[in-house]
TORLUMZA-783295 format. One line per 8 residues: their letters; for each residue x, y, z of C-alpha. Coordinates in steps of 0.5 Angstrom, whole numbers, always signed. Example, Ala and Ser with C-alpha at 12.3 -4.5 7.8 and 13.67 -1.06 7.14 Angstrom:
2
as	+25/-9/+16; +27/-2/+14
END
This chain:
994
xxxxxxxx	-48/-54/-70; -44/-59/-76; -47/-57/-84; -46/-61/-89; -40/-57/-93; -35/-57/-98; -30/-54/-101; -49/+17/-119
xxxxxxxx	-46/+19/-121; -40/+15/-121; -39/+8/-124; -42/+2/-119; -46/+7/-115; -52/+3/-112; -57/+8/-111; -63/+8/-105
xxxxxxxx	-69/+3/-107; -73/+9/-111; -73/+17/-110; -80/+19/-108; -81/+21/-115; -80/+15/-118; -84/+12/-113; -89/+16/-113
xxxxxxxx	-89/+14/-120; -89/+7/-120; -94/+7/-114; -100/+8/-120; -105/+2/-119; -102/-4/-122; -106/-8/-127; -113/-10/-125
xxxxxxxx	-113/-17/-123; -118/-22/-127; -123/-26/-123; -120/-31/-119; -123/-37/-123; -120/-34/-129; -113/-34/-127; -113/-41/-124
xxxxxxxx	-115/-44/-131; -107/-43/-133; -103/-48/-131; -97/-43/-128; -102/-41/-123; -103/-48/-121; -100/-49/-114; -101/-57/-115
xxxxxxxx	-96/-57/-120; -89/-58/-120; -85/-51/-120; -81/-54/-126; -87/-55/-130; -91/-48/-128; -84/-45/-130; -85/-48/-137
xxxxxxxx	-92/-46/-138; -90/-39/-137; -84/-38/-141; -88/-42/-147; -93/-36/-147; -88/-30/-146; -87/-27/-153; -79/-26/-154
xxxxxxxx	-80/-18/-153; -84/-20/-146; -78/-24/-144; -73/-19/-146; -77/-14/-141; -76/-19/-135; -68/-19/-135; -67/-12/-132
xxxxxxxx	-68/-10/-125; -75/-7/-126; -78/-13/-129; -84/-10/-133; -91/-12/-133; -95/-17/-137; -102/-14/-138; -105/-19/-142
xxxxxxxx	-102/-25/-137; -105/-21/-131; -97/-21/-129; -95/-14/-125; -88/-12/-124; -83/-15/-120; -76/-12/-117; -70/-15/-116
xxxxxxxx	-66/-13/-109; -68/-10/-103; -62/-9/-99; -63/-13/-92; -56/-13/-89; -58/-13/-82; -65/-12/-82; -69/-8/-88
xxxxxxxx	-65/-2/-90; -67/+4/-93; -73/+4/-89; -74/+12/-88; -81/+12/-92; -86/+7/-94; -90/+9/-100; -96/+7/-101
xxxxxxxx	-101/+9/-107; -97/+15/-107; -98/+17/-100; -92/+17/-96; -91/+16/-89; -85/+14/-84; -85/+7/-82; -78/+4/-80
xxxxxxxx	-76/-3/-79; -72/-7/-74; -65/-6/-74; -60/-11/-72; -53/-10/-70; -47/-10/-76; -46/-16/-80; -39/-16/-77
xxxxxxxx	-42/-15/-70; -47/-21/-72; -40/-25/-74; -38/-24/-67; -43/-27/-64; -41/-34/-67; -48/-37/-66; -52/-39/-72
xxxxxxxx	-59/-41/-68; -58/-33/-67; -57/-31/-74; -63/-36/-76; -68/-32/-72; -65/-25/-74; -66/-27/-81; -73/-30/-81
xxxxxxxx	-75/-23/-78; -71/-20/-83; -76/-24/-88; -82/-22/-84; -80/-15/-85; -79/-15/-92; -86/-19/-93; -89/-14/-89
xxxxxxxx	-86/-8/-93; -88/-11/-99; -95/-12/-97; -95/-4/-98; -92/-4/-105; -89/-9/-108; -86/-4/-113; -81/-1/-108
xxxxxxxx	-80/-7/-103; -78/-14/-108; -78/-20/-104; -71/-22/-107; -66/-20/-102; -59/-18/-103; -56/-21/-97; -52/-23/-94
xxxxxxxx	-45/-21/-95; -40/-26/-95; -34/-23/-97; -28/-26/-92; -25/-20/-88; -18/-22/-90; -16/-14/-89; -19/-10/-84
xxxxxxxx	-18/-4/-88; -23/-6/-92; -28/+0/-93; -33/-5/-93; -31/-9/-87; -38/-8/-83; -42/-12/-88; -38/-18/-87
xxxxxxxx	-38/-24/-82; -31/-26/-81; -24/-27/-84; -25/-34/-83; -29/-38/-89; -32/-43/-84; -35/-38/-79; -37/-34/-85
xxxxxxxx	-41/-40/-88; -44/-42/-82; -47/-35/-81; -49/-34/-88; -53/-41/-88; -57/-40/-82; -58/-32/-84; -61/-35/-91
xxxxxxxx	-65/-40/-88; -68/-35/-83; -70/-31/-90; -72/-36/-94; -77/-39/-89; -78/-46/-87; -83/-48/-92; -80/-53/-96
xxxxxxxx	-84/-51/-102; -85/-43/-103; -79/-38/-101; -81/-32/-95; -76/-28/-99; -70/-30/-104; -64/-28/-101; -57/-27/-105
xxxxxxxx	-50/-28/-103; -46/-22/-105; -41/-21/-108; -38/-26/-112; -32/-26/-112; -25/-24/-108; -28/-16/-107; -24/-13/-101
xxxxxxxx	-22/-7/-104; -25/-1/-105; -19/+3/-108; -21/+3/-116; -25/-3/-115; -28/-4/-122; -21/-4/-124; -16/-7/-120
xxxxxxxx	-16/-15/-121; -16/-20/-115; -10/-25/-117; -13/-32/-114; -8/-38/-115; -13/-44/-115; -11/-46/-108; -13/-39/-105
xxxxxxxx	-20/-39/-109; -22/-46/-107; -20/-46/-100; -21/-40/-98; -25/-35/-103; -31/-39/-106; -32/-43/-99; -37/-38/-96
xxxxxxxx	-41/-38/-103; -41/-45/-103; -43/-48/-96; -50/-43/-96; -51/-45/-104; -50/-53/-103; -54/-53/-96; -60/-49/-100
xxxxxxxx	-60/-43/-95; -60/-38/-101; -62/-37/-109; -57/-34/-113; -50/-29/-112; -49/-22/-114; -43/-22/-119; -38/-17/-116
xxxxxxxx	-35/-10/-118; -28/-12/-118; -24/-17/-123; -21/-24/-122; -15/-26/-125; -16/-20/-130; -23/-22/-132; -30/-18/-129
xxxxxxxx	-33/-21/-124; -40/-19/-128; -38/-24/-133; -35/-29/-129; -36/-36/-132; -37/-39/-125; -44/-36/-125; -46/-42/-130
xxxxxxxx	-42/-47/-129; -39/-48/-122; -43/-44/-117; -50/-47/-120; -46/-54/-120; -46/-53/-112; -54/-54/-111; -60/-57/-115
xxxxxxxx	-64/-52/-114; -65/-46/-119; -61/-40/-118; -62/-33/-120; -56/-29/-121; -55/-22/-121; -50/-16/-123; -48/-11/-118
xxxxxxxx	-51/-4/-119; -48/-1/-125; -43/-7/-127; -46/-8/-134; -44/-1/-136; -37/-2/-133; -36/-7/-138; -35/-2/-143
xxxxxxxx	-33/+4/-138; -28/+3/-133; -26/-4/-135; -26/-2/-142; -27/-10/-143; -32/-10/-149; -33/-5/-154; -40/-4/-154
xxxxxxxx	-46/-5/-149; -49/-11/-153; -43/-15/-154; -42/-14/-146; -50/-15/-144; -50/-22/-149; -43/-24/-145; -46/-23/-138
xxxxxxxx	-52/-27/-140; -48/-33/-143; -44/-32/-137; -50/-34/-133; -52/-28/-130; -60/-27/-130; -61/-20/-129; -58/-13/-130
xxxxxxxx	-58/-8/-124; -56/-2/-128; -59/+5/-130; -63/+5/-124; -71/+5/-127; -69/+5/-134; -70/-2/-137; -70/+1/-144
xxxxxxxx	-63/+1/-145; -62/-6/-143; -68/-8/-147; -66/-4/-153; -58/-8/-152; -60/-14/-151; -64/-14/-158; -59/-11/-162
xxxxxxxx	-55/-17/-159; -60/-22/-161; -60/-18/-168; -53/-19/-169; -52/-26/-167; -49/-25/-161; -55/-29/-156; -60/-34/-158
xxxxxxxx	-67/-33/-156; -65/-40/-152; -60/-36/-148; -66/-31/-146; -70/-37/-144; -65/-40/-140; -64/-34/-136; -72/-32/-136
xxxxxxxx	-74/-39/-133; -69/-38/-127; -72/-31/-126; -79/-34/-126; -77/-40/-122; -76/-35/-116; -82/-32/-117; -86/-38/-118
xxxxxxxx	-83/-41/-111; -85/-33/-107; -92/-35/-109; -93/-29/-113; -97/-34/-118; -101/-37/-113; -108/-35/-112; -108/-34/-105
xxxxxxxx	-100/-31/-106; -97/-37/-102; -96/-39/-95; -93/-32/-93; -98/-28/-96; -102/-25/-90; -95/-22/-87; -96/-15/-86
xxxxxxxx	-94/-8/-83; -96/-10/-77; -90/-15/-76; -85/-9/-77; -82/-7/-71; -86/-11/-66; -84/-12/-59; -82/-19/-60
xxxxxxxx	-76/-16/-66; -75/-11/-61; -73/-16/-56; -69/-20/-61; -65/-14/-63; -63/-13/-56; -61/-20/-55; -57/-20/-62
xxxxxxxx	-53/-13/-59; -52/-16/-52; -49/-23/-56; -44/-19/-61; -41/-15/-55; -34/-17/-54; -30/-16/-47; -23/-14/-50
xxxxxxxx	-19/-13/-43; -22/-13/-35; -16/-12/-31; -18/-12/-23; -25/-14/-24; -27/-7/-27; -33/-9/-30; -38/-11/-28
xxxxxxxx	-40/-4/-25; -43/-5/-18; -51/-3/-17; -51/+4/-14; -44/+6/-16; -44/+13/-19; -42/+12/-27; -39/+18/-32
xxxxxxxx	-42/+16/-39; -37/+20/-43; -35/+21/-50; -37/+23/-57; -41/+17/-58; -44/+17/-52; -50/+20/-53; -52/+18/-60
xxxxxxxx	-53/+12/-65; -50/+13/-72; -52/+8/-78; -49/+6/-83; -50/+6/-92; -54/-1/-92; -58/+0/-85; -65/+2/-84
xxxxxxxx	-67/+8/-80; -68/+7/-73; -75/+6/-71; -73/+9/-64; -66/+11/-61; -63/+8/-54; -56/+11/-53; -50/+9/-49
xxxxxxxx	-53/+15/-44; -60/+13/-45; -58/+6/-43; -54/+7/-37; -59/+12/-34; -65/+7/-35; -60/+1/-31; -57/+6/-25
xxxxxxxx	-61/+12/-25; -61/+19/-27; -58/+21/-20; -52/+16/-21; -50/+19/-28; -46/+24/-30; -45/+25/-38; -41/+29/-43
xxxxxxxx	-39/+28/-50; -32/+30/-49; -33/+35/-55; -31/+43/-56; -36/+47/-57; -33/+53/-61; -35/+59/-64; -32/+62/-71
xxxxxxxx	-30/+69/-71; -29/+73/-78; -23/+77/-76; -24/+82/-81; -31/+84/-78; -31/+81/-71; -38/+77/-73; -39/+70/-72
xxxxxxxx	-42/+65/-76; -49/+63/-74; -53/+58/-76; -61/+57/-77; -66/+55/-70; -71/+52/-74; -72/+44/-75; -69/+45/-82
xxxxxxxx	-63/+50/-81; -61/+55/-85; -55/+58/-89; -50/+60/-85; -48/+67/-85; -44/+72/-80; -48/+77/-76; -48/+76/-68
xxxxxxxx	-42/+80/-65; -42/+76/-58; -42/+68/-58; -49/+66/-57; -53/+59/-57; -54/+61/-66; -46/+62/-66; -44/+56/-63
xxxxxxxx	-42/+49/-66; -39/+42/-63; -33/+39/-66; -33/+32/-67; -26/+29/-69; -26/+23/-74; -19/+23/-75; -14/+25/-79
xxxxxxxx	-16/+33/-79; -23/+30/-80; -29/+34/-76; -36/+35/-77; -39/+41/-73; -46/+40/-69; -50/+47/-69; -53/+48/-62
xxxxxxxx	-58/+53/-65; -61/+47/-67; -57/+41/-66; -57/+39/-73; -50/+38/-77; -47/+42/-82; -46/+41/-89; -46/+44/-96
xxxxxxxx	-53/+46/-97; -56/+43/-103; -50/+41/-107; -48/+48/-108; -43/+53/-105; -47/+55/-99; -46/+52/-92; -53/+50/-87
xxxxxxxx	-54/+47/-81; -59/+42/-84; -57/+35/-83; -59/+30/-77; -52/+27/-79; -47/+26/-83; -50/+21/-89; -51/+20/-96
xxxxxxxx	-47/+17/-101; -42/+24/-102; -42/+25/-95; -43/+33/-95; -41/+34/-88; -34/+33/-87; -29/+40/-85; -22/+41/-83
xxxxxxxx	-20/+47/-79; -13/+49/-81; -9/+53/-77; -5/+58/-80; +1/+61/-77; -2/+67/-74; -6/+63/-69; -13/+64/-74
xxxxxxxx	-16/+58/-77; -19/+56/-85; -25/+52/-85; -24/+47/-91; -29/+43/-93; -27/+36/-94; -33/+32/-97; -34/+27/-102
xxxxxxxx	-34/+30/-110; -29/+36/-106; -30/+42/-111; -24/+46/-114; -25/+51/-109; -26/+48/-103; -25/+54/-97; -30/+57/-94
xxxxxxxx	-31/+65/-95; -35/+70/-92; -38/+74/-98; -41/+81/-97; -48/+79/-94; -45/+75/-89; -47/+68/-93; -41/+62/-92
xxxxxxxx	-39/+60/-99; -34/+56/-102; -28/+59/-105; -21/+58/-107; -16/+58/-101; -13/+64/-103; -19/+68/-102; -21/+64/-96
xxxxxxxx	-23/+68/-89; -19/+67/-83; -23/+65/-77; -22/+66/-70; -24/+60/-66; -26/+61/-60; -27/+55/-55; -33/+56/-51
xxxxxxxx	-32/+50/-47; -27/+44/-47; -30/+37/-48; -23/+34/-45; -25/+38/-39; -32/+37/-39; -31/+30/-39; -26/+30/-34
xxxxxxxx	-31/+33/-29; -36/+28/-30; -31/+23/-29; -28/+26/-23; -35/+25/-20; -36/+18/-21; -34/+11/-19; -33/+9/-26
xxxxxxxx	-32/+13/-32; -34/+10/-39; -31/+13/-45; -35/+12/-51; -31/+13/-58; -31/+10/-64; -33/+11/-72; -38/+15/-76
xxxxxxxx	-40/+10/-81; -40/+15/-87; -34/+17/-86; -29/+13/-83; -28/+7/-88; -35/+5/-92; -37/+3/-100; -32/+6/-105
xxxxxxxx	-27/+8/-99; -22/+5/-96; -19/+7/-89; -12/+9/-89; -11/+8/-82; -13/+4/-76; -12/+8/-71; -17/+12/-67
xxxxxxxx	-18/+19/-68; -13/+23/-65; -17/+27/-61; -21/+21/-58; -15/+18/-56; -13/+24/-52; -20/+24/-49; -19/+17/-47
xxxxxxxx	-12/+19/-43; -15/+25/-40; -20/+21/-37; -16/+15/-35; -11/+20/-31; -17/+23/-28; -20/+17/-26; -16/+10/-26
xxxxxxxx	-22/+6/-26; -24/+8/-34; -28/+3/-38; -27/+4/-46; -32/+3/-51; -31/+2/-58; -36/+3/-62; -34/+2/-69
xxxxxxxx	-34/-3/-75; -27/-5/-76; -21/-8/-72; -17/-2/-69; -11/-1/-66; -12/+0/-58; -4/-1/-57; -5/+5/-51
xxxxxxxx	-11/+3/-48; -9/-4/-48; -3/-2/-44; -6/+3/-40; -14/+2/-38; -17/-3/-34; -23/-5/-38; -24/-5/-46
xxxxxxxx	-31/-7/-49; -32/-7/-57; -39/-6/-60; -41/-5/-67; -46/+0/-69; -51/-5/-66; -58/-1/-67; -63/+2/-63
xxxxxxxx	-62/-3/-58; -55/-1/-56; -55/+3/-51; -60/-2/-46; -55/-8/-49; -49/-4/-47; -52/-3/-40; -54/-10/-39
xxxxxxxx	-46/-12/-40; -43/-6/-36; -47/-7/-30; -47/-15/-31; -54/-16/-32; -51/-20/-39; -45/-24/-39; -41/-22/-45
xxxxxxxx	-40/-28/-50; -38/-25/-56; -32/-27/-60; -27/-23/-65; -28/-25/-72; -22/-23/-75; -15/-22/-72; -13/-15/-69
xxxxxxxx	-7/-13/-71; -2/-8/-67; -1/-4/-73; -2/-4/-81; +5/-5/-81; +3/-13/-80; -1/-12/-86; +1/-13/-94
xxxxxxxx	-2/-9/-99; -10/-9/-99; -9/-11/-107; -5/-17/-105; -10/-23/-104; -6/-29/-104; -7/-30/-97; -2/-37/-97
xxxxxxxx	+4/-33/-99; +2/-27/-96; +1/-30/-89; -6/-26/-88; -11/-27/-83; -10/-32/-77; -10/-38/-82; -2/-36/-83
xxxxxxxx	-1/-30/-80; +6/-31/-76; +7/-25/-72; +4/-22/-65; -3/-20/-66; -6/-15/-61; -13/-19/-60; -13/-26/-64
xxxxxxxx	-18/-29/-68; -23/-32/-63; -21/-28/-58; -26/-25/-52; -26/-25/-45; -32/-26/-40; -34/-25/-33; -33/-32/-31
xxxxxxxx	-29/-37/-32; -28/-43/-36; -24/-50/-35; -23/-55/-40; -22/-62/-39; -19/-67/-43; -22/-68/-50; -24/-76/-51
xxxxxxxx	-23/-77/-58; -28/-83/-62; -22/-86/-65; -15/-83/-66; -15/-85/-73; -19/-84/-79; -19/-86/-87; -20/-80/-92
xxxxxxxx	-28/-81/-92; -28/-81/-84; -31/-77/-78; -28/-76/-71; -33/-73/-66; -29/-70/-60; -33/-69/-53; -30/-64/-49
xxxxxxxx	-32/-63/-41; -32/-55/-40; -34/-53/-33; -37/-46/-31; -32/-45/-25; -34/-38/-24; -40/-35/-20; -43/-33/-26
xxxxxxxx	-47/-35/-31; -44/-35/-38; -44/-37/-45; -37/-40/-48; -36/-41/-55; -32/-48/-55; -27/-47/-61; -24/-53/-64
xxxxxxxx	-18/-52/-70; -13/-57/-73; -6/-56/-76; -3/-61/-81; +4/-63/-79; +7/-64/-85; +5/-64/-92; +7/-63/-99
xxxxxxxx	+4/-56/-99; +4/-49/-94; -1/-51/-89; -5/-46/-85; -2/-45/-77; -9/-47/-75; -16/-47/-78; -23/-47/-74
xxxxxxxx	-26/-54/-76; -32/-53/-71; -35/-50/-65; -40/-50/-60; -43/-44/-56; -46/-47/-50; -49/-44/-43; -47/-46/-36
xxxxxxxx	-49/-44/-30; -44/-43/-24; -41/-50/-23; -44/-53/-29; -41/-58/-33; -43/-59/-41; -40/-64/-45; -39/-61/-51
xxxxxxxx	-39/-65/-58; -35/-63/-63; -33/-66/-70; -27/-66/-75; -29/-70/-82; -23/-72/-86; -26/-69/-92; -25/-62/-89
xxxxxxxx	-18/-63/-88; -17/-63/-96; -14/-58/-99; -14/-57/-106; -8/-61/-110; -6/-57/-116; -1/-63/-119; -8/-66/-121
xxxxxxxx	-13/-61/-120; -17/-65/-115; -19/-64/-107; -14/-69/-103; -13/-72/-96; -7/-73/-95; -4/-78/-91; -1/-74/-85
xxxxxxxx	-2/-73/-77; -6/-67/-75; -5/-63/-68; -13/-62/-65; -13/-56/-62; -19/-54/-57; -19/-47/-53; -23/-41/-52
xxxxxxxx	-19/-37/-58; -14/-39/-63; -9/-36/-58; -12/-39/-52; -11/-47/-54; -13/-50/-47; -13/-58/-49; -9/-62/-55
xxxxxxxx	-9/-68/-58; -7/-71/-65; -10/-76/-70; -8/-80/-76; -11/-79/-82; -10/-85/-87; -10/-81/-93; -6/-81/-100
xxxxxxxx	+1/-79/-101; +1/-75/-107; +5/-77/-113; +11/-74/-115; +9/-68/-121; +8/-71/-128; +10/-65/-133; +10/-70/-138
xxxxxxxx	+3/-68/-139; +0/-61/-141; +1/-57/-135; -3/-51/-133; +2/-45/-132; -3/-42/-126; -3/-49/-122; +4/-47/-120
xxxxxxxx	+6/-49/-113; +10/-42/-111; +11/-35/-114; +14/-28/-115; +12/-23/-119; +7/-25/-123; -1/-24/-123; -6/-29/-125
xxxxxxxx	-10/-26/-132; -15/-28/-136; -13/-33/-142; -20/-31/-146; -25/-27/-144; -30/-32/-144; -26/-37/-139; -19/-40/-137
xxxxxxxx	-13/-37/-133; -7/-35/-135; +0/-33/-131; +2/-26/-133; +10/-25/-132; +15/-19/-132; +22/-19/-132; +25/-22/-126
xxxxxxxx	+18/-26/-124; +17/-34/-123; +13/-40/-122; +16/-46/-119; +13/-53/-120; +15/-57/-114; +18/-65/-114; +17/-66/-121
xxxxxxxx	+19/-73/-123; +25/-71/-128; +27/-79/-128; +24/-80/-135; +28/-77/-141; +26/-70/-142; +30/-66/-148; +24/-61/-150
xxxxxxxx	+19/-57/-147; +13/-53/-151; +9/-47/-149; +3/-44/-151; +4/-36/-149; +1/-29/-152; +3/-23/-152; +6/-17/-155
xxxxxxxx	+13/-17/-154; +18/-21/-155; +22/-24/-149; +25/-30/-146; +23/-35/-140; +28/-39/-137; +28/-46/-135; +31/-47/-128
xxxxxxxx	+32/-52/-123; +31/-52/-116; +32/-45/-115; +30/-39/-119; +37/-38/-120; +38/-45/-121; +42/-49/-126; +39/-46/-132
xxxxxxxx	+37/-52/-137; +33/-49/-143; +31/-42/-145; +24/-41/-149; +24/-36/-154; +17/-32/-154; +15/-28/-160; +10/-22/-160
xxxxxxxx	+4/-26/-162; +1/-20/-164; -4/-19/-157; -5/-22/-150; -11/-27/-153; -7/-29/-159; -3/-36/-157; +2/-39/-161
xxxxxxxx	+5/-46/-159; +13/-45/-158; +19/-51/-156; +26/-51/-154; +31/-56/-153; +32/-58/-145; +39/-60/-143; +38/-64/-136
xxxxxxxx	+45/-67/-137; +47/-71/-130; +41/-70/-125; +42/-72/-118; +36/-76/-116; +29/-76/-120; +25/-71/-117; +27/-64/-118
xxxxxxxx	+24/-57/-117; +22/-53/-124; +23/-46/-124; +20/-42/-131; +23/-35/-130; +21/-30/-134; +25/-24/-137; +20/-19/-140
xxxxxxxx	+12/-19/-141; +9/-25/-143; +3/-29/-141; +4/-37/-141; -2/-42/-141; +1/-48/-141; +7/-53/-142; +10/-60/-143
xx	+16/-63/-142; +17/-68/-147
END
């Protein structure tokens, strides 16, 4: 359990691996292989040599043009050395993604990989051992696909995502593991180790962490800046990146779209410095898709692409993910940068050496292809992999409520399985295509017997009639559907549509004619019933039925890339097309059957009613689109209420990717179970848990709030000052971090500590007896938190330090061993820019969740006392203790952070020693307007002891040193809080009290 740890249409669009046309083009025969004997004569092909020697040999054989050709995502082949193409970046978030088709030799055939639960679901397992198994399967299946077509399926895998889930409204919440840095770091480390394999010298695959750094909003995601104070960055945002890298579980980072402290993450200096300092292994870093172009586009940070690409390489990013397969744009920009002296060949060599290091370790240049070369497509979606997918789907389910033993369902009971997600499975943008589907209805029928199951999707079936002609809208009956048009005068099957409510007025329409979803036809103005589900980067299947005062409805297209004229009009030939609202056709909405009434009928016939509700991953928040509400869809909530009224023994299953405000259900429904979109085995796993064949053991990996009102702005990245996540949240959540119920009960005995006091480099072992006091076998996640009682700085309410998942039979006791390392209790001391373990007492809190603490103890840590702050030495303005109204900004375009203040903003430097004579302040400032900065004591409106007159320096990167006199007068005591209060727009780099 314990690991060593320290502290396109649109810019940035990520495309699918290749279109069929591009894939077919790239599937042309590769360079004919040279005889094996000839290949082995070159040192870079000699597996007996050290990796570094092989890299040096190959690098020395390449021309400058050949080296530049390796800097793009689609690396050029080098025929004279018998080196083939190499593609970076195969998505592998929770299984190999985008696997509908395999392209081999130009042929297309279906082959689908194992789809595991979404990452947020895997986070709910709290099971690193399981995560390593999952990662190993993903790596194996990536190798299998690679054996078919290495041009499409590269072995550098872009996973896992370790961005912390600090705000549940983030559109990409489904992609992360947890809001907690330790839990995220441990799970990512295990997943990465599984993907890269256990061979000490060769890689099964090369996992890359996404997205560095502090990338948690989709709103203007390339333009907004995450303002990170040193403590936030060091103690929170860096941790889940540092842990997998320092534990040699991954092979690089992907830089994020956003800015961090005003500087685009694409050119973060951390890529060359800090991140590489965490390991002795070579890292191969990449940009996010389109990131280099954003630098001269939406971010407007550099004047041209050669300048931007040069800055990216010099920042420590080795590969450009941009312009799809058109590598010539990057190649030409890098060449121009070299011609202009913005880069040297040594800069190119540095990046290429990182790339070649990973390619050597992947076995590409070994005569036999390395230890993983014999993996083929036979490994993909094997019976063993399916079984692991089912196990993972079970483990990630979280029992949120279970009153009066509503669950498990008794064998032989009649069960109604109803709701809009009861008989379908949805995938997300980074999912593979499902190789098969077991829906909740399928799973329950298989377990309970079809004769004991009644069903209803609980959605209205409607027909839309043109009120002017009396003709109904009809869809095509074939598998590919047809353009919708009016014609029938009676509502037969071709004119009927099932309406799925996704909240805030957004619905999808599934045609009864062929079971396909209605959307825009070939991106045009017509509509057709041709899509299996809502899908694609720009979802084309979203509508609103706008009720008019006369009772009729207008049909409005509400998909992405919304056209100027989004309403539906019936043309003269009956075809439906998009038009202006003034020209929209009014439709009568005939309800052929009521979804609520159907669900109620099914529920009344059952002993237990299971209502399956939740999200559609392409609609309810996803990449490029944050959620604007945390509520269930209004129609889904009304369905729950109706079924609960019809059958008091109602179980709600919430299948989605995010925390949801389930306040009504929590107050009124006997049982609630949460699952992510968990892949092909969802239905089997759900039945396993509902009927008690498996005991739920999942724990929430993030806080579930009662409402969005408990959250600050999604753009506020200061988890400390904003009281974000369970670490600092002061309110009453709906369900706390680490929460999850079981069908059995667990008793915690008195913990035994190996010692009650330790030094700053010590470790305390905590042993706690845990007993299964119920009648069922079950697994419990034993969680250990600490809280520092007193400190110079604001400390978390509690923080996870260790955990263990234990399986216990009824009556069985296990003595669970957990650890507290003093080094894990360190925080970033901004007064000296280093980690420090403070002398303090700590509460040790052991329990079943962050809110269910069963046992407590106290320990003493013999750390250091932080001395009074010395402001007589140059002090970085960014190293403040507290702030209001400021943001962190870029000191230059290459490195450094400064404070950017505006009128009324302030920064505090607490506990400064002013005992020595201090009569001047010098400061380094930049800005385009003249203003002042006041120096005050003990409060933002406290005694003013001086004023800095700040001139216009002519630019935000043009700094001047200024000086002002200070009048301390008579002070009580030596230590005081110094406040710098801004009276206008300016940037402050550093200051000194002299």
